[in-house]
C-alpha positions as CSV (number, residue, x, y, z in Angstrom):
1,M,67.5,109.3,156.0
2,L,64.5,107.6,154.6
3,T,61.5,109.6,153.5
4,E,58.3,109.1,155.5
5,D,56.8,107.0,152.7
6,H,59.9,104.8,152.6
7,E,59.9,104.3,156.3
8,D,56.2,103.4,156.3
9,L,56.9,100.8,153.6
10,R,59.9,99.4,155.5
11,E,57.8,99.0,158.7
12,T,54.9,97.5,156.8
13,V,57.1,94.9,155.1
14,E,59.0,94.2,158.4
15,A,55.7,93.4,160.1
16,F,54.6,91.2,157.2
17,A,57.8,89.3,157.2
18,R,57.6,88.8,161.0
19,D,53.9,87.9,161.1
20,E,53.2,86.1,157.8
21,V,56.5,84.8,156.5
22,A,58.4,83.7,159.6
23,P,55.7,81.3,161.0
24,V,55.4,79.2,157.8
25,I,58.6,79.5,155.8
26,G,60.7,77.0,157.7
27,D,58.3,74.1,156.8
28,L,58.0,75.3,153.2
29,Y,61.7,75.5,153.0
30,E,62.4,72.0,154.2
31,K,59.8,70.6,151.9
32,G,61.1,72.6,149.0
33,E,57.7,74.1,148.3
34,F,57.1,77.3,146.5
35,P,55.4,79.9,148.8
36,Y,52.3,80.6,146.6
37,E,50.2,81.9,149.5
38,I,53.0,84.3,150.6
39,V,53.3,85.5,146.9
40,R,49.6,86.1,146.8
41,K,49.7,88.2,149.9
42,M,52.7,90.2,148.6
43,G,50.8,90.8,145.4
44,A,47.8,92.1,147.4
45,M,50.2,94.4,149.3
46,G,51.5,95.8,146.0
47,L,55.1,94.7,146.5
48,F,55.4,93.4,142.9
49,G,54.3,96.7,141.6
50,L,56.4,99.0,143.7
51,P,58.5,100.5,140.9
52,I,55.9,100.1,138.2
53,P,53.9,103.2,137.1
54,E,50.3,103.5,138.2
55,E,49.1,103.6,134.6
56,N,50.4,100.1,134.2
57,G,48.8,98.8,137.4
58,G,51.8,99.5,139.7
59,M,52.3,101.5,142.9
60,G,54.2,104.3,141.1
61,G,57.1,104.1,143.6
62,D,60.8,103.9,142.9
63,Y,63.4,101.2,142.7
64,F,64.7,102.1,146.2
65,A,61.3,101.1,147.6
66,L,61.7,97.7,146.1
67,C,65.2,97.4,147.7
68,L,63.8,98.3,151.1
69,A,61.2,95.6,150.8
70,L,63.8,93.0,149.7
71,E,65.9,93.8,152.7
72,E,63.1,93.4,155.2
73,L,61.9,90.1,153.6
74,A,65.5,88.7,153.6
75,R,65.9,89.4,157.3
76,V,63.5,86.5,157.6
77,D,63.9,84.4,154.5
78,S,65.8,84.8,151.2
79,S,63.6,82.4,149.1
80,V,60.7,84.8,149.4
81,A,63.0,87.8,148.8
82,I,64.6,86.4,145.6
83,T,61.2,85.4,144.3
84,L,60.1,89.1,144.5
85,E,63.5,90.4,143.3
86,A,63.6,88.2,140.2
87,A,59.9,88.8,139.4
88,V,60.3,92.6,139.5
89,S,64.0,93.3,138.6
90,L,64.4,90.6,135.9
91,G,60.8,90.1,134.8
92,A,58.8,93.3,135.0
93,M,61.4,96.0,134.8
94,P,62.7,95.1,131.3
95,L,59.2,95.3,130.1
96,H,58.7,98.6,131.9
97,R,62.0,100.0,130.5
98,F,62.0,98.6,126.9
99,G,58.5,97.2,126.1
100,T,56.0,98.5,123.6
101,A,52.7,100.0,124.8
102,A,50.9,96.7,123.7
103,Q,53.4,94.6,125.6
104,K,53.0,96.7,128.8
105,D,49.3,96.6,128.5
106,E,49.3,92.8,128.1
107,W,51.7,91.9,130.9
108,L,52.5,94.6,133.4
109,P,49.1,94.9,135.3
110,R,49.2,91.1,136.1
111,L,52.9,91.2,137.0
112,A,52.4,94.2,139.3
113,A,49.6,92.4,141.0
114,G,51.6,89.3,141.6
115,E,49.1,87.3,139.6
116,L,51.9,86.3,137.1
117,L,55.7,86.1,137.5
118,G,58.2,87.0,134.8
119,A,61.6,85.4,134.4
120,F,64.8,86.4,132.6
121,G,66.6,83.8,130.5
122,L,70.3,84.8,130.1
123,T,72.7,82.2,131.6
124,E,73.3,79.1,129.6
125,P,74.6,75.6,130.7
126,G,77.9,76.1,128.9
127,G,78.5,79.7,129.8
128,G,77.8,82.0,132.8
129,S,79.7,85.3,132.9
130,D,81.0,84.9,129.3
131,V,78.3,86.9,127.5
132,P,78.0,87.4,124.6
133,G,80.9,85.1,123.7
134,G,79.4,82.1,125.4
135,M,75.8,82.4,124.2
136,R,74.5,79.7,122.0
137,T,70.8,80.2,122.0
138,T,69.6,81.5,118.6
139,A,66.4,83.1,117.3
140,V,65.8,83.2,113.5
141,L,63.0,85.3,112.0
142,D,60.8,83.1,109.8
143,G,58.1,85.2,108.3
144,H,56.2,86.8,111.2
145,E,57.6,84.5,113.8
146,W,60.9,84.0,115.8
147,V,62.1,80.4,115.9
148,I,64.2,79.9,119.0
149,N,66.6,77.0,119.7
150,G,68.9,76.6,122.6
151,S,68.9,76.3,126.4
152,K,69.1,78.4,129.6
153,A,70.2,77.5,133.1
154,F,69.5,78.6,136.6
155,I,66.4,80.6,135.6
156,T,64.4,81.9,138.6
157,N,60.5,81.8,138.6
158,S,60.5,79.9,135.3
159,G,58.4,76.9,136.2
160,T,55.7,77.9,138.7
161,S,52.0,77.6,138.0
162,I,51.9,81.4,137.8
163,T,54.9,81.9,135.5
164,G,53.7,84.2,132.7
165,F,56.7,84.5,130.4
166,I,60.5,84.3,130.1
167,G,62.4,87.1,128.5
168,V,65.0,85.1,126.4
169,A,68.3,86.6,125.3
170,A,69.2,85.0,122.0
171,I,71.6,85.6,119.0
172,T,69.4,87.0,116.2
173,G,72.2,87.6,113.7
174,R,75.8,88.7,113.2
175,R,77.2,92.2,113.0
176,P,79.6,93.2,110.2
177,D,82.6,92.6,112.4
178,G,81.4,89.0,113.2
179,R,80.2,89.7,116.7
180,P,76.8,88.2,117.7
181,E,73.7,90.4,117.5
182,I,71.8,89.7,120.7
183,S,68.1,90.5,121.2
184,T,65.5,89.8,123.9
185,I,62.3,87.9,123.0
186,I,59.3,87.3,125.1
187,V,58.3,83.6,125.3
188,P,55.0,83.0,127.1
189,A,54.8,80.0,129.4
190,G,53.3,77.0,127.7
191,T,54.6,77.9,124.2
192,P,55.1,74.7,122.2
193,G,58.8,74.0,122.0
194,L,59.6,75.5,125.4
195,G,60.8,72.8,127.7
196,V,60.9,73.3,131.5
197,S,63.0,70.9,133.6
198,E,62.3,69.6,137.0
199,K,63.3,71.9,139.9
200,Y,67.0,72.0,140.7
201,S,68.0,70.3,144.0
202,K,69.8,73.3,145.6
203,V,71.9,74.0,148.6
204,G,69.8,77.0,149.5
205,W,66.9,79.1,148.4
206,S,64.9,75.9,148.7
207,S,61.5,77.6,148.5
208,S,62.3,79.5,145.3
209,D,61.7,78.2,141.8
210,T,64.9,77.6,139.7
211,R,65.0,75.5,136.5
212,E,66.8,74.8,133.3
213,L,64.9,75.6,130.1
214,S,65.2,74.3,126.5
215,F,63.9,75.7,123.3
216,T,63.3,73.4,120.3
217,D,61.9,75.2,117.3
218,C,60.0,77.3,119.7
219,R,57.9,79.8,117.8
220,V,56.6,83.2,119.0
221,P,55.2,86.2,117.1
222,A,57.7,88.7,115.7
223,D,56.0,91.3,117.9
224,N,57.4,89.5,120.9
225,L,60.7,91.2,120.4
226,L,61.5,93.3,123.5
227,G,63.0,96.6,122.7
228,E,65.1,97.1,119.5
229,R,66.6,94.2,117.6
230,G,70.3,93.9,118.5
231,R,69.9,95.9,121.7
232,G,69.5,92.9,124.0
233,Y,73.1,93.0,125.3
234,A,72.8,96.7,126.3
235,Q,69.4,95.9,127.8
236,F,70.6,93.1,130.0
237,L,73.6,95.2,131.1
238,Q,71.3,97.9,132.4
239,T,69.0,95.2,133.9
240,L,72.0,93.6,135.8
241,D,73.3,96.9,137.0
242,E,70.0,97.7,138.6
243,G,69.6,94.1,139.8
244,R,72.9,94.2,141.6
245,I,71.6,97.0,143.9
246,A,68.5,94.8,144.6
247,I,70.7,91.7,145.3
248,A,72.8,93.9,147.6
249,A,69.7,94.9,149.5
250,L,68.7,91.3,149.8
251,S,72.2,90.5,151.0
252,V,72.0,93.2,153.6
253,G,68.7,91.7,154.8
254,L,70.3,88.3,155.3
255,A,73.3,89.9,157.1
256,Q,71.0,91.9,159.4
257,G,68.9,88.8,160.0
258,C,72.0,87.1,161.3
259,V,72.5,90.0,163.7
260,D,68.9,89.9,164.9
261,E,69.0,86.2,165.6
262,S,72.4,86.3,167.3
263,V,71.4,89.2,169.6
264,R,68.4,87.2,170.8
265,Y,70.4,84.0,171.2
266,V,73.3,85.5,173.2
267,A,70.8,87.0,175.7
268,E,69.1,83.7,176.2
269,R,71.9,81.1,176.1
270,H,73.8,80.7,179.4
271,A,77.2,79.3,179.9
272,F,79.4,79.4,183.0
273,G,76.7,81.1,185.0
274,H,76.0,84.0,182.6
275,P,74.3,84.7,179.3
276,I,76.9,84.2,176.6
277,G,76.4,87.8,175.5
278,H,78.1,88.7,178.8
279,Y,81.4,87.6,177.4
280,Q,83.6,89.9,175.3
281,A,84.3,87.2,172.7
282,M,80.6,87.1,171.8
283,Q,80.2,90.8,172.1
284,F,82.9,91.5,169.6
285,K,81.7,88.9,167.1
286,V,78.1,90.3,167.1
287,A,79.5,93.8,166.9
288,D,81.5,93.0,163.8
289,M,78.4,91.5,162.3
290,E,76.5,94.7,162.9
291,V,79.3,96.7,161.3
292,R,79.2,94.6,158.2
293,A,75.5,94.9,157.8
294,H,75.5,98.7,158.4
295,T,78.4,99.3,156.0
296,A,76.8,97.2,153.3
297,R,73.5,99.0,153.7
298,L,75.2,102.4,153.2
299,A,76.8,101.0,150.0
300,Y,73.5,100.0,148.5
301,Y,71.7,103.2,149.6
302,H,74.4,105.2,147.9
303,A,74.1,103.2,144.6
304,A,70.4,103.5,144.6
305,E,70.5,107.2,145.3
306,R,72.8,107.7,142.3
307,M,70.5,105.6,140.1
308,L,67.4,107.5,141.1
309,R,69.2,110.8,140.4
310,G,70.1,109.7,136.9
311,L,73.9,109.6,137.6
312,P,76.3,106.8,136.5
313,F,76.1,104.0,139.1
314,K,77.7,100.9,137.5
315,K,80.7,101.1,139.8
316,E,78.6,101.9,142.9
317,A,76.3,99.0,142.1
318,A,79.2,96.6,141.8
319,I,80.7,97.8,145.0
320,A,77.4,97.4,146.8
321,K,76.9,93.9,145.5
322,L,80.4,92.8,146.4
323,V,80.4,94.3,149.9
324,A,76.9,93.1,150.8
325,S,77.3,89.6,149.5
326,N,80.6,89.3,151.5
327,A,78.8,90.7,154.6
328,A,76.0,88.1,154.2
329,M,78.4,85.2,153.9
330,D,80.6,86.4,156.8
331,N,77.6,87.1,159.0
332,A,76.0,83.7,158.2
333,R,79.3,81.9,159.2
334,D,79.6,83.9,162.4
335,A,76.0,83.5,163.4
336,T,76.3,79.7,162.9
337,Q,79.4,79.9,165.2
338,V,77.4,81.9,167.8
339,F,74.7,79.3,167.8
340,G,77.1,76.4,168.1
341,G,75.5,73.1,167.5
342,Y,72.1,74.7,167.1
343,G,73.4,76.8,164.2
344,F,73.9,73.5,162.3
345,M,70.2,72.6,162.7
346,N,67.8,73.5,159.9
347,E,65.0,74.3,162.3
348,Y,66.9,77.5,163.3
349,P,66.8,80.5,160.9
350,V,70.6,80.8,160.9
351,G,70.8,77.3,159.3
352,R,68.8,78.7,156.4
353,F,70.8,81.8,156.3
354,Y,74.0,79.8,156.1
355,R,72.7,77.8,153.2
356,D,71.3,80.8,151.4
357,A,74.3,83.1,151.7
358,K,76.8,81.5,149.3
359,I,74.7,82.1,146.2
360,L,74.8,85.8,146.8
361,E,78.5,85.8,145.9
362,I,77.6,84.1,142.6
363,G,74.2,85.2,141.3
364,E,73.8,88.3,139.0
365,G,77.5,88.5,138.6
366,T,80.1,86.7,140.7
367,S,82.3,88.6,143.2
368,E,85.2,88.2,140.7
369,I,83.0,89.9,138.0
370,Q,82.2,92.7,140.4
371,R,85.9,93.3,140.9
372,L,86.5,93.4,137.2
373,L,83.7,95.9,136.7
374,I,85.1,98.1,139.5
375,A,88.6,98.0,138.0
376,R,87.2,98.9,134.6
377,E,85.4,101.8,136.0
378,L,88.7,103.0,137.5
379,G,90.2,103.0,134.0
380,L,92.1,99.8,134.3
381,G,92.4,97.4,131.4
382,G,91.5,93.7,131.0
383,L,88.3,91.9,130.4
């Protein structure tokens, strides 16, 4: 059961998504435009600062509050939801978890207000899940500066006009056993040597910002090291574990949005003299969609509850992400079938849902990686 504060937040974001996002996002999505005005309004509501302490300009809430907001936004549109998720989970939270007092003072108030967006540069063009083995980006300490060379791929929020920085994972040395030493370094937007590509042409998430980055003798102060040197790998593992709960919440929102749209449609659409919801075939299909959304919601609630209690949650986060992303994909496919030809039209929300669902089985750890993590937590061997 949600607390009164959590339920109030959920209802507030539900109304915002319905009244402010739904009327405009279809046009923005088809044009591939970033939703700056929606972001501004979300910042004014405090959504970017939900899990950030009040002393750093945030709302002083918890990570579960962020997840509830993501679910309600994704019931209407995932581009808006992933913009918030990446800005908070991948941008602000590492600073909150690992940053120095000076770094927090410099960045967190503006991140929490939605005035700036943070990004997280981990994935590289030549390697996705193969971290640290596939990492090629390096950072060499030259006096009082880090000199960064390499590239990153699929980085959300990295090229908007309000992007503040990218937290870049880079090899900063070698350990005695030859393994790479990975650290995270804050690279402010506009730093010389930081190259930002044009936006990707994507299948979905068309109103979110996703780009490839390059670093060519990119110099930043030594003080821009985030957390301890050599702890970058451990930092991003924690960041991704938390982020998987957030992506699960977003996936549940998309899955539930498919239910919402289908329930409305089967009551309005007539065939053979009756609303199509009169027929058992449609009833069963929509019922199965609701079961998937409900089950996935319970999974991410459980993972979030363990995280907030300070209990191990790696396995539960992986389960939630796997179940929820599958539910989103299955529900998007079934909702498109319910809508028939109209489901194939981009003017209908289920068309966007279908385009947006697939990436949820890939981003922040593929479904295959989730299964590996679950197996490892069960004591099985392998990668």
